[in-house]
NUPA-482682 format. One record per atom (N, C-alpha, C): residue in one letter; x, y, z. Coordinates in pm, whole numbers, padded with zeros to 5 digits, always signed. Layout:
BEGIN
AXYZ ...
END
This chain:
BEGIN
M+17535+10015-21357 M+17592+09920-21458 M+17474+09825-21507 R+17456+09823-21641 R+17361+09734-21676 R+17397+09581-21698 V+17332+09485-21647 V+17383+09348-21656 V+17330+09300-21790 P+17401+09228-21873 P+17364+09164-21998 P+17243+09059-21962 F+17142+09053-22063 F+17034+08946-22036 F+17078+08809-22008 P+17170+08762-22106 P+17215+08616-22078 P+17265+08596-21935 L+17359+08702-21891 L+17411+08685-21770 L+17305+08680-21662 L+17217+08786-21670 L+17103+08789-21563 L+17037+08666-21573 L+17004+08610-21694 L+16912+08481-21686 L+17001+08357-21625 A+17126+08372-21661 A+17205+08261-21586 A+17214+08283-21437 L+17210+08399-21394 L+17214+08423-21245 L+17069+08373-21188 V+16962+08409-21259 V+16837+08366-21204 V+16826+08225-21201 L+16872+08156-21328 L+16878+07992-21330 L+16943+07943-21209 G+17073+08008-21178 G+17147+07963-21077 G+17081+07969-20941 A+17016+08082-20916 A+16938+08090-20789 A+16827+08007-20784 G+16762+07983-20881 G+16648+07895-20898 G+16688+07745-20867 L+16793+07716-20907 L+16855+07575-20888 L+16899+07555-20743 S+16976+07656-20703 S+17004+07660-20564 S+16886+07632-20471 A+16758+07691-20500 A+16655+07681-20421 A+16594+07556-20423 C+16609+07488-20538 C+16550+07362-20575 C+16626+07254-20578 R+16757+07257-20492 R+16850+07144-20501 R+16787+07024-20430 G+16695+07041-20337 G+16637+06926-20276 G+16531+06857-20358 E+16476+06934-20463 E+16372+06874-20554 E+16458+06772-20645 R+16356+06685-20692 R+16421+06575-20781 R+16447+06630-20910 E+16342+06731-20971 E+16338+06766-21091 E+16367+06931-21096 P+16461+06978-21170 P+16477+07123-21175 P+16372+07196-21261 V+16356+07330-21237 V+16259+07406-21301 V+16342+07479-21422 L+16294+07481-21537 L+16352+07554-21654 L+16274+07668-21679 L+16325+07785-21691 L+16270+07907-21709 L+16283+07956-21865 G+16174+08031-21911 G+16179+08086-22031 G+16065+08164-22059 S+16018+08155-22201 S+15904+08236-22246 S+15845+08167-22361 L+15706+08205-22376 L+15636+08131-22486 L+15647+08212-22612 E+15667+08137-22725 E+15696+08219-22849 E+15625+08151-22965 W+15602+08231-23074 W+15558+08160-23200 W+15659+08172-23300 D+15660+08100-23408 D+15745+08115-23527 D+15693+08242-23601 R+15793+08325-23622 R+15765+08455-23677 R+15829+08475-23821 I+15763+08530-23902 I+15817+08553-24041 I+15787+08696-24070 G+15873+08758-24138 G+15869+08901-24195 G+15842+08890-24341 V+15741+08975-24385 V+15721+08981-24529 V+15779+09110-24577 P+15866+09118-24674 P+15941+09238-24709 P+15892+09309-24818 A+15911+09440-24832 A+15881+09523-24940 A+15993+09510-25048 E+15960+09457-25180 E+16055+09441-25268 E+16086+09571-25351 A+16007+09679-25340 A+16031+09804-25401 A+15993+09909-25293 S+16058+10031-25330 S+16028+10142-25240 S+15908+10220-25303 E+15799+10180-25269 E+15669+10247-25327 E+15581+10281-25216 P+15498+10378-25228 P+15396+10415-25109 P+15306+10314-25076 V+15261+10301-24970 V+15155+10204-24923 V+15025+10269-24960 L+14935+10211-25039 L+14814+10260-25087 L+14690+10217-24975 E+14704+10087-24944 E+14602+10055-24828 E+14647+09934-24775 L+14592+09917-24642 L+14623+09786-24578 L+14489+09717-24576 A+14512+09575-24619 A+14390+09505-24648 A+14354+09426-24508 V+14437+09418-24420 V+14409+09349-24294 V+14435+09424-24189 A+14415+09394-24060 A+14452+09474-23936 A+14524+09373-23846 E+14613+09456-23772 E+14695+09357-23670 E+14606+09261-23580 G+14644+09152-23576 G+14578+09044-23509 G+14477+08966-23579 A+14467+09001-23707 A+14384+08919-23793 A+14433+08794-23842 A+14354+08688-23851 A+14395+08561-23909 A+14390+08553-24050 V+14508+08517-24115 V+14501+08505-24261 V+14555+08364-24321 K+14510+08343-24435 K+14560+08222-24505 K+14660+08247-24599 A+14732+08144-24642 A+14849+08165-24749 A+14777+08228-24884 G+14839+08328-24920 G+14795+08402-25043 G+14692+08516-25022 D+14657+08530-24888 D+14571+08663-24857 D+14644+08788-24877 L+14565+08889-24928 L+14630+09006-24954 L+14643+09074-24806 L+14768+09122-24770 L+14792+09206-24667 L+14790+09355-24694 L+14853+09405-24795 L+14863+09550-24820 L+14893+09561-24964 R+14880+09685-25017 R+14910+09709-25173 R+15002+09831-25182 L+15102+09823-25250 L+15197+09934-25272 L+15155+10003-25415 D+15193+10122-25438 D+15177+10191-25548 D+15225+10131-25678 P+15148+10089-25782 P+15208+10021-25888 P+15238+10111-26013 R+15226+10249-26000 R+15226+10327-26123 R+15380+10324-26201 R+15476+10339-26098 R+15606+10330-26169 R+15640+10196-26231 T+15597+10091-26161 T+15623+09956-26219 T+15535+09941-26349 D+15415+10004-26352 D+15340+09975-26479 D+15396+10047-26609 A+15457+10159-26577 A+15535+10223-26694 A+15648+10137-26749 R+15724+10080-26640 R+15818+09995-26701 R+15774+09858-26755 V+15660+09805-26723 V+15608+09694-26789 V+15567+09739-26917 A+15505+09858-26942 A+15460+09886-27082 A+15590+09917-27165 Q+15694+09969-27108 Q+15815+09989-27183 Q+15863+09845-27228 A+15867+09751-27133 A+15912+09620-27172 A+15828+09556-27274 E+15688+09562-27263 E+15600+09508-27374 E+15641+09577-27510 A+15654+09689-27511 A+15708+09765-27629 A+15824+09695-27694 N+15922+09683-27610 N+16065+09618-27650 N+16028+09466-27697 V+15934+09408-27640 V+15901+09263-27681 V+15845+09270-27837 A+15751+09363-27848 A+15684+09385-27974 A+15789+09405-28085 Q+15893+09489-28049 Q+15997+09535-28140 Q+16075+09416-28183 Q+16129+09343-28076 Q+16204+09226-28111 Q+16127+09113-28174 R+15996+09094-28157 R+15914+09005-28233 R+15908+09040-28381 A+15888+09163-28395 A+15874+09227-28536 A+16011+09183-28610 R+16120+09215-28553 R+16261+09184-28612 R+16267+09037-28641 L+16217+08951-28548 L+16222+08816-28577 L+16135+08778-28703 Q+16033+08819-28707 Q+15929+08792-28818 Q+15994+08850-28961 Q+16066+08955-28943 Q+16138+09012-29067 Q+16249+08916-29107 A+16320+08860-29012 A+16430+08776-29046 A+16373+08643-29103 L+16259+08591-29051 L+16196+08477-29096 L+16139+08482-29243 H+16067+08600-29261 H+16010+08616-29393 H+16114+08646-29504 G+16226+08697-29469 G+16316+08748-29566 G+16287+08880-29637 A+16339+08907-29747 A+16327+09034-29818 A+16188+09054-29876 R+16137+09168-29901 R+16011+09190-29954 R+16025+09162-30102 S+15905+09156-30166 S+15902+09137-30318 S+15946+09254-30381 E+15930+09377-30327 E+15965+09496-30391 E+16108+09506-30401 Q+16179+09453-30293 Q+16327+09470-30286 Q+16386+09379-30386 V+16327+09256-30398 V+16380+09171-30499 V+16361+09223-30638 E+16249+09274-30665 E+16239+09336-30789 E+16330+09456-30825 A+16350+09531-30718 A+16440+09643-30736 A+16578+09600-30764 A+16632+09481-30701 A+16747+09414-30726 A+16775+09364-30850 R+16663+09315-30910 R+16660+09264-31032 R+16678+09372-31151 A+16604+09475-31110 A+16612+09584-31216 A+16750+09637-31206 S+16817+09649-31106 S+16959+09712-31084 S+17049+09607-31154 L+17023+09476-31163 L+17109+09387-31217 L+17097+09410-31371 A+16972+09416-31417 A+16942+09448-31574 A+17014+09560-31631 S+17010+09671-31520 S+17079+09804-31570 S+17228+09783-31586 A+17278+09709-31477 A+17422+09673-31479 A+17462+09603-31611 Q+17382+09498-31644 Q+17419+09420-31752 Q+17405+09506-31891 A+17308+09587-31890 A+17305+09663-32011 A+17422+09767-32009 G+17462+09816-31900 G+17578+09900-31905 G+17716+09822-31942 L+17719+09691-31898 L+17845+09613-31941 L+17832+09591-32074 L+17730+09564-32148 L+17694+09536-32289 L+17747+09655-32365 E+17697+09762-32326 E+17749+09894-32385 E+17898+09918-32384 A+17958+09887-32265 A+18095+09906-32243 A+18179+09817-32316 N+18132+09690-32341 N+18203+09596-32416 N+18214+09651-32556 K+18095+09684-32621 K+18075+09739-32760 K+18180+09860-32769 Q+18180+09950-32683 Q+18265+10073-32690 Q+18409+10028-32679 Y+18439+09925-32600 Y+18584+09892-32591 Y+18638+09818-32728 A+18528+09732-32774 A+18573+09671-32913 A+18593+09773-33020 R+18522+09878-33023 R+18537+09976-33115 R+18672+10049-33110 L+18703+10088-32989 L+18820+10155-32957 L+18959+10074-32993 V+18937+09937-32950 V+19044+09853-32979 V+19082+09854-33142 E+18975+09839-33209 E+18982+09843-33358 E+19055+09971-33409 L+19011+10076-33367 L+19044+10201-33398 L+19204+10221-33366 G+19230+10172-33237 G+19360+10184-33178 G+19459+10086-33274 S+19420+09984-33316 S+19499+09896-33397 S+19553+09968-33530 R+19459+10057-33572 R+19477+10134-33690 R+19538+10278-33660 Q+19574+10279-33536 Q+19627+10404-33484 Q+19556+10539-33520 L+19426+10514-33501 L+19324+10620-33535 L+19281+10698-33399 V+19310+10630-33301 V+19286+10695-33152 V+19387+10680-33076 A+19416+10761-32974 A+19518+10756-32883 A+19503+10622-32788 R+19613+10576-32742 R+19613+10455-32668 R+19546+10477-32532 S+19557+10596-32484 S+19489+10632-32360 S+19324+10610-32363 S+19284+10643-32490 S+19128+10621-32508 S+19103+10467-32499 V+19192+10392-32551 V+19174+10245-32546 V+19172+10192-32387 D+19263+10259-32323 D+19289+10212-32183 D+19157+10258-32097 G+19106+10374-32126 G+18987+10423-32056 G+18866+10336-32086 A+18853+10298-32223 A+18740+10204-32252 A+18748+10077-32183 R+18878+10021-32159 R+18903+09888-32104 R+18859+09914-31954 A+18899+10023-31888 A+18859+10049-31743 A+18699+10045-31719 S+18644+10119-31822 S+18499+10146-31818 S+18440+09987-31821 R+18484+09913-31917 R+18431+09785-31922 R+18453+09702-31799 D+18550+09709-31745 D+18589+09640-31611 D+18498+09684-31489 R+18479+09811-31497 R+18385+09868-31390 R+18251+09825-31409 A+18202+09819-31532 A+18075+09775-31564 A+18052+09629-31535 A+18157+09547-31562 A+18147+09407-31510 A+18138+09390-31357 A+18223+09484-31274 A+18217+09473-31142 A+18084+09514-31084 Q+18013+09610-31152 Q+17877+09644-31112 Q+17782+09533-31138 V+17798+09465-31244 V+17705+09349-31268 V+17724+09240-31150 A+17847+09219-31132 A+17882+09113-31015 A+17823+09161-30883 Q+17823+09291-30854 Q+17768+09339-30738 Q+17631+09336-30736 A+17553+09358-30838 A+17419+09338-30845 A+17360+09207-30854 Q+17450+09105-30903 Q+17414+08963-30886 Q+17421+08918-30751 A+17518+08967-30675 A+17540+08919-30538 A+17416+08977-30444 Q+17380+09104-30474 Q+17269+09160-30392 Q+17131+09089-30435 L+17123+09033-30544 L+17000+08974-30572 L+17000+08828-30509 R+17109+08757-30517 R+17130+08644-30438 R+17099+08655-30294 E+17163+08749-30234 E+17134+08777-30096 E+16997+08784-30066 L+16910+08855-30139 L+16771+08868-30112 L+16687+08755-30139 T+16721+08671-30245 T+16641+08572-30280 T+16695+08436-30190 S+16800+08435-30133 S+16847+08315-30059 S+16783+08319-29921 G+16738+08421-29867 G+16676+08426-29738 G+16776+08483-29637 T+16735+08485-29497 T+16814+08534-29396 T+16915+08418-29345 R+17012+08457-29308 R+17111+08342-29256 R+17061+08294-29129 P+17081+08149-29094 P+17038+08090-28970 P+17090+08156-28845 E+17212+08213-28848 E+17274+08286-28726 E+17200+08405-28708 E+17147+08485-28813 E+17072+08596-28796 E+16941+08581-28727 V+16880+08464-28775 V+16767+08426-28726 V+16772+08386-28571 A+16876+08315-28537 A+16908+08290-28403 A+16928+08397-28312 Q+17001+08507-28370 Q+17016+08614-28288 Q+16886+08689-28257 A+16802+08691-28362 A+16650+08757-28329 A+16578+08678-28233 E+16591+08542-28240 E+16516+08473-28142 E+16575+08509-28007 A+16712+08491-27992 A+16754+08517-27859 A+16726+08659-27809 A+16725+08753-27898 A+16690+08899-27837 A+16542+08892-27804 L+16445+08822-27868 L+16310+08814-27817 L+16299+08758-27682 Q+16376+08630-27672 Q+16365+08564-27547 Q+16404+08664-27432 G+16514+08725-27452 G+16564+08815-27355 G+16465+08932-27325 A+16396+08994-27417 A+16296+09080-27397 A+16178+09022-27326 E+16141+08911-27360 E+16028+08859-27280 E+16064+08818-27136 S+16186+08775-27107 S+16218+08761-26977 S+16228+08875-26896 A+16276+08982-26944 A+16283+09110-26882 A+16143+09157-26859 R+16056+09131-26948 R+15911+09172-26910 R+15843+09093-26802 D+15872+08955-26808 D+15812+08861-26723 D+15861+08907-26582 A+15989+08943-26556 A+16036+08979-26433 A+15970+09112-26383 L+15942+09200-26465 L+15870+09319-26420 L+15731+09293-26401 K+15672+09204-26463 K+15537+09162-26428 K+15534+09094-26290 L+15639+09014-26260 L+15643+08955-26121 L+15662+09059-26017 D+15744+09163-26046 D+15752+09279-25955 D+15625+09336-25934 R+15554+09356-26047 R+15410+09426-26028 R+15328+09350-25947 E+15334+09215-25952 E+15234+09133-25877 E+15280+09139-25721 R+15406+09154-25706 R+15452+09143-25560 R+15426+09300-25486 L+15380+09384-25559 L+15337+09509-25500 L+15212+09482-25421 Q+15152+09386-25458 Q+15042+09331-25371 Q+15093+09237-25279 V+15127+09299-25152 V+15189+09193-25054 V+15090+09097-24997 R+15135+08963-25024 R+15041+08864-24978 R+15096+08780-24861 A+15026+08705-24777 A+15081+08609-24676 A+15138+08488-24740 P+15265+08467-24710 P+15331+08350-24762 P+15281+08207-24695 R+15237+08235-24583 R+15193+08121-24497 R+15056+08167-24416 A+14988+08054-24381 A+14874+08099-24291 A+14930+08127-24160 G+14858+08222-24090 G+14900+08274-23971 G+14824+08386-23912 R+14883+08460-23817 R+14811+08568-23759 R+14903+08693-23777 V+14841+08809-23819 V+14922+08920-23841 V+14955+08992-23700 D+15088+08990-23676 D+15136+09042-23551 D+15167+09187-23552 A+15210+09233-23673 A+15246+09384-23670 A+15235+09429-23812 L+15200+09550-23835 L+15214+09618-23960 L+15274+09755-23942 P+15412+09761-23953 P+15498+09874-23925 P+15450+09997-23998 F+15400+09986-24130 F+15381+10105-24206 F+15234+10113-24233 K+15204+10248-24232 K+15050+10275-24259 K+15034+10337-24396 A+14919+10348-24435 A+14879+10410-24570 A+14942+10548-24580 G+15034+10554-24697 G+15081+10686-24718 G+15245+10678-24699 D+15273+10574-24600 D+15420+10560-24584 D+15494+10493-24707 Q+15621+10525-24719 Q+15697+10479-24829 Q+15816+10385-24757 P+15793+10263-24743 P+15918+10188-24691 P+16016+10171-24785 P+16145+10173-24721 P+16261+10140-24802 P+16267+10000-24865 P+16339+09973-24974 P+16335+09838-25023 P+16392+09728-24921 G+16329+09615-24930 G+16370+09510-24814 G+16312+09525-24688 A+16242+09643-24656 A+16193+09664-24518 A+16081+09564-24495 T+16057+09516-24374 T+15951+09429-24339 T+15818+09518-24327 V+15722+09485-24404 V+15598+09564-24404 V+15501+09486-24326 A+15522+09353-24303 A+15417+09275-24231 A+15486+09160-24148 S+15454+09150-24023 S+15502+09048-23948 S+15393+08927-23903 L+15412+08818-23933 L+15317+08717-23914 L+15361+08612-23825 L+15285+08563-23726 L+15306+08457-23639 L+15243+08330-23694 V+15320+08230-23731 V+15286+08110-23803 V+15315+07993-23718 G+15252+07873-23777 G+15272+07755-23700 G+15137+07706-23647 D+15123+07565-23608 D+15007+07526-23559 D+14999+07532-23417 A+15123+07558-23345 A+15119+07589-23193 A+15227+07652-23160 P+15230+07721-23043 P+15360+07796-22997 P+15452+07711-22942 Y+15573+07770-22914 Y+15679+07684-22849 Y+15745+07765-22739 A+15781+07687-22645 A+15860+07759-22530 A+16002+07764-22552 R+16054+07882-22528 R+16207+07905-22550 R+16262+07911-22412 V+16325+07795-22368 V+16383+07797-22229 V+16535+07775-22233 F+16600+07793-22136 F+16758+07777-22116 F+16773+07694-22017 V+16836+07581-22063 V+16884+07452-21983 V+17008+07477-21911 P+17025+07472-21777 P+17155+07492-21720 P+17240+07370-21761 A+17380+07392-21733 A+17470+07292-21759 A+17469+07164-21682 S+17407+07184-21567 S+17402+07083-21463 S+17303+06963-21517 V+17202+07008-21587 V+17104+06908-21642 V+17115+06885-21793 R+17209+06958-21862 R+17201+06961-22008 R+17222+06823-22070 A+17303+06745-22001 A+17332+06597-22060 A+17208+06524-22056 G+17103+06546-21968 G+16977+06473-21969 G+16875+06520-22048 V+16886+06626-22118 V+16774+06671-22214 V+16818+06646-22351 R+16737+06584-22420 R+16755+06558-22565 R+16630+06586-22644 E+16663+06589-22774 E+16525+06610-22867 E+16431+06491-22867 G+16302+06532-22858 G+16188+06450-22854 G+16161+06413-22704 Q+16216+06466-22612 Q+16188+06437-22458 Q+16068+06520-22433 E+15978+06475-22347 E+15853+06523-22301 E+15877+06603-22173 F+15799+06723-22158 F+15814+06812-22045 F+15668+06842-22013 V+15670+06887-21881 V+15530+06951-21850 V+15563+07092-21819 L+15467+07171-21878 L+15480+07334-21891 L+15384+07394-21818 T+15426+07511-21744 T+15324+07585-21672 T+15329+07737-21749 V+15226+07793-21796 V+15225+07922-21856 V+15163+08024-21749 Q+15235+08129-21729 Q+15187+08218-21642 Q+15055+08283-21684 G+14954+08283-21594 G+14822+08329-21635 G+14756+08219-21672 S+14785+08097-21682 S+14705+07978-21727 S+14699+07880-21612 E+14590+07831-21560 E+14588+07747-21455 E+14625+07597-21494 R+14616+07570-21602 R+14625+07424-21645 R+14778+07400-21675 Q+14812+07278-21685 Q+14936+07245-21715 Q+14950+07197-21870 W+15065+07218-21939 W+15071+07178-22081 W+15184+07086-22104 R+15156+07000-22185 R+15261+06905-22237 R+15348+06966-22361 A+15469+06937-22361 A+15546+07011-22469 A+15668+06893-22491 R+15712+06891-22609 R+15823+06814-22663 R+15930+06880-22721 V+16051+06842-22677 V+16178+06923-22713 V+16197+06922-22869 R+16186+07041-22927 R+16202+07026-23079 R+16366+07052-23115 S+16433+07120-23042 S+16574+07140-23058 S+16641+07181-22934 I+16765+07179-22921 I+16847+07220-22816 I+16978+07250-22859 S+17043+07368-22841 S+17165+07391-22889 S+17283+07316-22843 R+17390+07296-22917 R+17504+07228-22884 R+17611+07308-22813 E+17595+07438-22811 E+17683+07528-22758 E+17610+07620-22651 P+17662+07662-22553 P+17599+07754-22448 P+17567+07888-22509 S+17462+07948-22456 S+17432+08067-22506 S+17510+08180-22449 F+17578+08162-22329 F+17656+08245-22262 F+17774+08183-22195 T+17890+08223-22228 T+18024+08172-22178 T+18098+08276-22115 P+18097+08315-21988 P+18189+08403-21941 P+18336+08326-21933 Y+18427+08399-21915 Y+18568+08337-21917 Y+18585+08248-21796 Y+18510+08286-21690 Y+18549+08221-21556 Y+18436+08104-21521 A+18341+08086-21631 A+18242+07977-21613 A+18273+07852-21665 L+18399+07811-21686 L+18441+07698-21746 L+18481+07599-21641 T+18517+07631-21526 T+18551+07535-21418 T+18490+07581-21288 G+18491+07473-21200 G+18438+07504-21050 G+18282+07539-21045 D+18244+07590-20956 D+18104+07616-20925 D+18042+07709-21028 D+18116+07799-21093 D+18077+07894-21186 D+18023+07826-21313 A+18065+07696-21341 A+18039+07620-21453 A+17866+07601-21459 S+17812+07625-21348 S+17661+07595-21345 S+17604+07703-21416 R+17660+07833-21429 R+17599+07934-21491 R+17577+07927-21645 L+17662+07827-21712 L+17637+07804-21857 L+17495+07761-21863 V+17436+07810-21989 V+17284+07769-22028 V+17284+07739-22163 Y+17197+07642-22204 Y+17188+07616-22335 Y+17041+07635-22387 R+17026+07689-22492 R+16891+07734-22554 R+16821+07616-22598 A+16701+07585-22569 A+16611+07472-22609 A+16467+07541-22660 E+16415+07466-22738 E+16276+07500-22798 E+16189+07384-22782 L+16060+07391-22707 L+15972+07299-22687 L+15853+07332-22734 V+15788+07240-22825 V+15663+07273-22882 V+15546+07208-22803 L+15452+07294-22776 L+15331+07253-22701 L+15250+07150-22790 T+15218+07035-22731 T+15139+06934-22800 T+14998+06927-22781 D+14940+06992-22665 D+14806+06968-22619 D+14725+07066-22712 A+14584+07017-22719 A+14491+07099-22804 A+14451+07217-22720 G+14423+07338-22793 G+14400+07467-22742 G+14528+07554-22713 A+14645+07500-22752 A+14770+07576-22740 A+14787+07690-22826 D+14695+07682-22953 D+14713+07790-23048 D+14644+07916-23003 A+14579+07907-22882 A+14505+08041-22838 A+14612+08109-22738 L+14724+08047-22707 L+14810+08110-22613 L+14880+08223-22679 P+14906+08342-22613 P+14983+08453-22667 P+15130+08426-22653 A+15201+08514-22717 A+15349+08508-22715 A+15409+08597-22627 G+15525+08572-22570 G+15593+08656-22477 G+15569+08631-22332 V+15486+08541-22291 V+15445+08533-22144 V+15559+08432-22085 P+15586+08446-21949 P+15695+08355-21897 P+15638+08216-21881 V+15712+08109-21886 V+15680+07975-21859 V+15792+07910-21769 Q+15744+07808-21708 Q+15839+07723-21624 Q+15799+07588-21670 V+15917+07506-21675 V+15898+07375-21740 V+15963+07273-21633 R+15904+07155-21623 R+15946+07047-21544 R+15948+06923-21622 L+16040+06823-21597 L+16063+06706-21661 L+15922+06622-21642 S+15877+06578-21745 S+15747+06488-21707 S+15772+06349-21676 R+15699+06302-21571 R+15720+06175-21516 R+15659+06065-21599 
END
């Protein structure tokens, strides 16, 4: 049967404390860690090249790797074309109708007015003839309808000319401006996606892992680079319940790193308010000592930035 790690750690701590009950200061066990950040791939594109190697020190903004930009370049070109189209529509709305359109509308109005004049004359003649009963009444009615139709055509031509000469409505200009802004925003978003295909370090640190190699195609959101960041490592230790009340943020400790002969000073950065492991029987009696609380201690001595991650540490309260 496999024992869970928190339970195993609690048992080890309990054994260590039992052996050290005669000592004035208990030993806190844990491991040395660095703050770690993962840099994700925002698009599923093949890796073209790796610009750094694992273990390399990088500064903020340094290129880590490049993803294939061809698909995004095509989308950016399409967005640029859409921006040009919307800008042309806005210019058309601002400039209004062309002079040729205005002249054509004026010619249509003149033609409609000439037709109305002819219809009025024809109607007057038929009215006179009708009063003498020389033409049928239906002919007079037809002439009246033709006159009214010609007058309506004149009114329509006048309205079209006024529309062309009055310019574009403010609402239409506002719509064209909004359409242009939307197209520009979509283009800028694609350009940002294009820039992020060149994956760069968000902070200064050291490259811990590059899971994907050239030619691999990571899925969207996959971590393509893992960085160890920060000025110094920290010790992640587990504080037993028997001494938890005496440990607080800012308290100083003396720390021993396995493989290092010197002792290191460390300061508590944080300590959890709740136990990391709580078995149902560990709330009363002797088993309560198995409760452990996770704490992080930042090393404050010079040279700590050269220490590796993952090595065991032992911590004692500083006198």
